[in-house]
C-alpha positions in Angstrom: 40.2 -2.6 -25.6 38.7 -4.8 -22.9 36.7 -3.9 -19.8 37.2 -5.3 -16.4 34.0 -7.1 -15.3 34.2 -5.6 -11.8 34.5 -2.1 -13.3 31.6 -2.6 -15.6 29.6 -4.0 -12.6 30.5 -0.9 -10.5 29.4 1.5 -13.3 26.0 -0.1 -13.7 25.5 -0.5 -10.0 26.3 3.1 -9.2 24.3 4.3 -12.2 21.2 2.4 -11.1 21.7 3.4 -7.5 22.0 7.1 -8.4 18.8 7.0 -10.5 17.0 5.1 -7.7 17.9 7.8 -5.1 16.9 10.7 -7.4 13.6 9.1 -8.4 12.8 8.2 -4.8 13.4 11.9 -3.8 11.2 13.0 -6.7 8.4 10.7 -5.5 8.1 12.7 -2.2 8.9 16.1 -3.7 6.8 16.1 -6.9 3.7 18.4 -6.7 1.7 16.4 -9.2 0.6 13.0 -8.0 0.8 11.5 -11.5 4.4 12.6 -11.8 5.1 11.1 -8.4 3.7 7.8 -9.5 5.7 7.8 -12.7 8.9 8.5 -10.7 8.0 5.5 -8.5 7.8 3.4 -11.6 11.3 4.6 -12.5 12.5 3.7 -9.0 11.1 0.2 -9.3 12.9 -0.2 -12.6 16.2 0.9 -11.1 15.8 -1.4 -8.1 15.1 -4.3 -10.5 18.3 -3.5 -12.4 20.2 -3.7 -9.1 18.6 -7.0 -8.3 19.6 -8.3 -11.7 23.2 -7.3 -11.1 23.2 -9.2 -7.8 22.0 -12.3 -9.7 18.6 -12.3 -8.1 16.7 -12.8 -11.3 13.5 -13.9 -9.7 13.2 -10.8 -7.5 14.1 -8.6 -10.4 11.5 -10.0 -12.8 8.9 -10.1 -10.0 9.5 -6.5 -9.2 8.8 -5.5 -12.8 5.9 -7.8 -13.5 4.1 -7.4 -10.1 4.9 -3.8 -9.0 5.5 -2.0 -12.3 3.2 -4.1 -14.5 0.2 -4.4 -12.1 0.4 -2.4 -8.8 1.8 0.8 -10.1 -0.4 0.9 -13.2 -3.4 0.5 -10.9 -2.1 3.3 -8.7 -1.5 5.5 -11.7 -5.1 5.0 -13.0 -6.6 5.5 -9.6 -4.6 8.8 -9.1 -5.7 10.0 -12.5 -9.3 9.1 -12.0 -9.7 10.5 -8.4 -10.5 14.1 -8.0 -7.8 14.9 -5.4 -8.1 18.1 -3.4 -4.5 19.1 -3.6 -5.0 22.4 -1.9 -6.4 20.7 1.1 -3.5 18.3 1.2 -0.9 21.1 0.9 -2.7 23.2 3.6 -2.4 20.4 6.2 1.1 19.4 5.1 2.8 21.5 7.8 0.5 20.2 10.5 1.6 16.6 10.0 5.2 17.3 9.3 6.5 16.6 12.8 4.8 13.2 12.9 6.2 12.4 9.5 9.7 13.3 10.6 9.2 11.1 13.7 8.0 8.1 11.7 10.8 8.6 9.2 13.4 8.7 12.0 12.0 5.5 13.4 12.1 3.7 10.0 15.7 4.9 9.4 16.7 3.7 12.9 15.2 0.3 12.3 16.9 -0.1 8.9 20.2 1.0 10.4 19.9 -1.7 13.1 19.2 -4.4 10.5 22.1 -3.3 8.3 24.5 -3.0 11.2 23.6 -6.5 12.5 23.8 -8.0 9.0 27.1 -6.7 7.8 29.3 -5.6 10.7 31.2 -8.5 12.4 29.8 -11.2 10.0 32.2 -12.9 7.6 30.1 -15.9 6.6 26.3 -16.5 6.4 24.8 -17.3 9.7 22.9 -20.2 8.2 24.1 -22.0 5.1 21.5 -22.9 2.6 21.1 -26.5 1.5 22.9 -27.5 -1.6 19.7 -28.4 -3.5 18.4 -24.8 -2.9 21.6 -23.1 -4.0 21.0 -24.0 -7.6 18.0 -21.7 -7.9 17.4 -18.5 -6.1 13.6 -19.0 -6.5 13.8 -22.2 -4.6 16.0 -20.7 -1.9 13.7 -17.7 -1.5 10.7 -20.0 -1.2 12.4 -22.1 1.5 13.3 -19.0 3.5 9.9 -17.3 3.2 7.7 -20.4 3.9 10.2 -22.1 6.2 12.3 -20.0 8.5 10.4 -16.7 8.2 6.8 -17.9 7.7 5.5 -16.1 10.8 7.1 -12.8 9.7 5.7 -13.3 6.2 2.2 -13.7 7.6 2.6 -10.7 9.9 3.7 -8.6 6.8 0.6 -9.8 5.0 -1.7 -8.7 7.8 0.0 -5.3 8.0 -0.5 -4.8 4.2 -4.1 -5.8 4.6 -4.6 -3.2 7.3 -2.8 -0.6 5.1 -5.2 -1.3 2.2 -8.2 -0.9 4.5 -6.8 2.3 5.9 -6.2 3.7 2.4 -9.7 2.9 1.3 -11.1 4.5 4.5 -9.0 7.7 4.0 -10.0 8.1 0.4 -13.7 7.5 1.1 -15.7 10.7 0.9 -19.3 11.3 1.5 -21.1 13.0 -1.4 -24.7 14.2 -1.6 -25.2 12.5 -4.9 -24.0 9.0 -3.7 -25.7 6.5 -1.4 -23.8 4.8 1.3 -24.6 2.7 4.3 -23.6 3.2 7.9 -22.6 -0.1 9.5 -22.6 1.3 13.0 -26.2 2.4 12.7 -27.3 -0.9 11.1 -25.8 -2.9 13.9 -27.2 -0.8 16.7 -30.7 -0.5 15.3 -33.6 -1.6 17.6 -37.1 -2.7 16.6 -38.7 0.5 17.9 -36.8 2.5 15.3 -37.9 0.4 12.4 -41.6 -0.2 13.3 -44.2 2.0 14.7 -47.5 0.4 16.0 -50.5 2.6 15.8 -53.8 1.7 17.6 -57.0 2.4 15.6 -60.6 1.6 16.3 -62.2 -1.1 14.2 -65.1 1.2 13.2 -62.8 4.2 12.2 -63.3 3.6 8.5 -67.0 3.3 8.9 -67.2 6.6 10.7 -65.2 8.3 8.1 -67.4 6.9 5.3 -70.5 8.1 7.2 -69.1 11.6 7.6 -68.3 11.7 3.9 -71.8 10.7 2.9 -73.4 13.3 5.2 -71.3 16.0 3.5 
């Protein structure tokens, strides 16, 4: 009994895709942050399997080594070490729900536009890759990122940097037992706030000594 390669490909593809959708839903519905991080790891593994089926070996291995092996492990340890106030987060969940739906609708609309423009009405690639880059998807990816889409790649890097700074700022909490500095107060400081000049007579110490001897 032999299996058709296309049938086997479809079985693995739909299997990975189903697990990816389920794990992605569990990431946003799990009550425990640690469980949500673990489901995100499973989602990355499923996405890596899909990349491997599409013969994008470099992206598949990079997804496992970089995201699962480094980023998600770091996220998991941070979530486990932080003392998150889950009651506070759940209490304010309904307040930010309309904004979350709006941002989600915008993201879905943008992805839909990209997918429609990429697949509908297109029979061949818009720009054929050079023959020397077709031998390796790593070389082809590098030529696209650092050649045709270098500005978009730099903009994405700046956005990720802003997201990292925002995440640090959101998780920063002022505690009584910790010391911190206020950059705004340090920049706006004036000399009068740091130094106080007191005028004293030259013979003040002598007068005090004399009073002490009389006593």
